[in-house]
Residue, then its C-alpha position, 0 to 999 in steps of 0.5 A: m213225592l215218594l209213593g209206595c206200591t202195595d199191590n203187584r198190579q197197581l196202576y201208576q198214571n201220569t195224566p199230564l204226560g199221558f202215560s201209565l205203567r203197572l208197578p210191582a209191590s217191590v218198588q217205590l217211585r218219585e215223581n218229578y225227581m232229578g229231572s225225570a218224570v218218574v224214578i222207580e227204585p226197589r224197596a230196601d226190603s225187596a228182592l230187587a234191592g242191590k240188583l236194580r239201582y233205578l228205572s227212570v222215565d223221561v218225557n220230552e216234547a218231540k221237536s222237528a229235529t227229534s221227531s223220528l224214532e231214530s233221530y230221538s234215540q240218537f239224540r238221547l244216546k249222544g246225551l248219555q254218552h257225553f257224560a260217560v267215561r266209557s260206553d259200549i252198546t252190547h245189544r240193540e233191537e226194534v220192539k213195540l211198546a203200547a203199539y208204538p215202534a221202540q228201540r231197546l238197547r243194553m249197554n255197559v257204561q261208566f260214569g265217574a268210578q261207577e260202572s253200570e249195565l243199562l237197559l234203555h228204551y226209546l219211543i215217540a208217542g203222541g208227539r212226545g219222546y219217552t226214554f226209559t233208563a234202567a241202571f243195574p250193577p255190572n253183570a245184571d241179574p236176569s230176574a231184575i231185568k225181567v221185572v224191569d222189562s215187565i214194568i216197561t212193557s206195561f207202558s200205555a199211552p193214547l194212540d196218535 
């Protein structure tokens, strides 16, 4: 399903997976698309067009081997690196999302011939692992990163 946002403060809720996000009018989203719970893309006529490729939200049940934030983030990162021709983490920090500890990474990757700069967030909430992956062209535009950060930091999930 392709949904468009017409309000800068539109709330997207995914009740089955237990999370919500606030989305700006400059994006559209697809649910259950390409293996992700949600894929958010810039509208063709928005200032984000050409600056953001996509933001995906993946949700997985946290299993015993991936029940800690560190084990979950390492598992997800290894999966991403497995498909990359090249990957370099340029920044890693601990942050909070919806009162949960999270990891925020920036990295440069190459999948096939396409190079991208990724902004990744990993967190565990309510027995689920959440992965946010934003892909930008190389040398990402700071204004696009700011918009994506505002979407990701609007993440809400019920507290455990």
